[in-house]
C-alpha positions, 0 to 999 in steps of 0.5 A, a space after each residue: 809100629 804095630 804089627 799084626 799076624 792074621 792066623 786064619 784057616 784056608 779053603 784049599 783050591 778056593 782063592 775067591 773064598 780065601 780072598 774075601 776072608 783076607 779082606 775081613 781080617 785086613 779090615 779088622 787089623 786096620 780097625 785095631 790100628 795095625 800098621 802091618 798085617 801079615 798072612 800065612 803061606 799060600 793063603 790064596 790056594 791052600 797048601 796042596 801041591 797039585 791044587 796049587 798048580 791048578 789054581 795059581 794065578 799071575 799077579 796081574 789078574 789074581 788075588 794080588 791086584 785085589 790085595 793092593 786095593 784092600 791095602 789102599 782102602 784100609 790104609 794098611 801095609 800087607 805081607 802075605 804068602 801067595 802062589 805066583 804063576 809066571 810063564 810055565 812056573 809057579 812059585 811060593 812067594 811073599 808079596 809086600 804091599 804098602 798102604 798106598 796099594 803098591 807092591 814094594 817087595 816080593 820074595 820067592 821061597 828059595 829053600 823048598 821042602 823035599 820031605 814026603 809027602 810035600 816035595 815042593 821041589 817037584 812042583 814049584 820053582 826055586 827063588 834065587 835071591 834073599 830079600 829085605 824091603 822097607 815099610 815106613 822106614 823099617 827094614 823087613 827081611 822075608 823067609 817062608 815056613 821050612 826056611 826057619 831050619 836054615 839059620 844062614 838065611 836069618 843071619 844074612 838078613 840080619 847082618 844086611 840090616 833087617 830090623 824084623 824077619 817076617 815068616 808066613 808059614 803052613 807049619 805042621 802041628 806034629 812038629 809044633 815044638 820045632 816051630 816054637 824052638 826055631 822061630 825063637 832061636 832066629 830071634 835070639 841068635 840075631 838079636 832081631 824081631 821075628 814075626 812068624 804066622 802059621 795057618 790053622 786047619 788042614 788040607 785034604 790031600 795030606 790030612 795035614 793039621 797045621 799048628 797055628 801058634 803065630 808068635 812075635 818075638 822080641 830081640 831077646 827071644 821073648 814072645 811078646 804076642 802069641 796065639 793058640 793052635 786052633 783058633 783064627 785070631 789077630 796077634 799084635 805087638 808094637 815093634 820098637 826098634 830101640 829094643 834091638 840096640 838095647 839088646 845088642 849093647 848088652 850082648 855084643 854078638 855082632 862085635 864078636 862074630 868071626 867071619 874069617 874063621 868060618 871060611 877056614 877048613 875045620 881041623 879034625 883030630 883022629 
């Protein structure tokens, strides 16, 4: 299966502009025979908290209904990080749309960043469950941006059967080394494919430059496709699920896990 990461710039507070750009990249990915195209975090609104609250839409009348149409028109599966308004709350959510235009999964970000100046927790609602969805027989686990710092999420998804973890992000350039190290680590320690796409450009509120460097790692932690820090681009790789079995047969991490031990209190010597 061919998976593509759409590394794009996003116009803060301009969902219509961003939606048209997504349409262009969906068509491009389809023309390059991708089976799945993945977009970054909050690619409808940009990543400014007050702007998100102002322009976030429900999925019944916002960008999602158009993305469903684009998926069907281009015969491609779409995964995208978007805002999601529900009643009085707004969530940082990943939508999964199959090539027939149906929503087949969604994940609301469960770990919101509490660091200054972002403070997602002051503006957005917390998701309450981890998610795996199926795309043409492949099990896809979902994480968002900051959550690469929580290996527990990736391990839970991998041990629950995920073949690939997809990570839409708006990751800051100042911590590019963290982005590269942590996404690669999630692939290595779980012996799983990781497809991590971050946007480029900056949002005006924080003057925060984003890191790009969208990358697909194989289950051995090898970067099999990657992009630059500054250019819009489509990053693509073939996902061969046999590679997971090969790596796990060589280094038997899952055989050697000791969950009973991890539940015990740590002995401390003084």
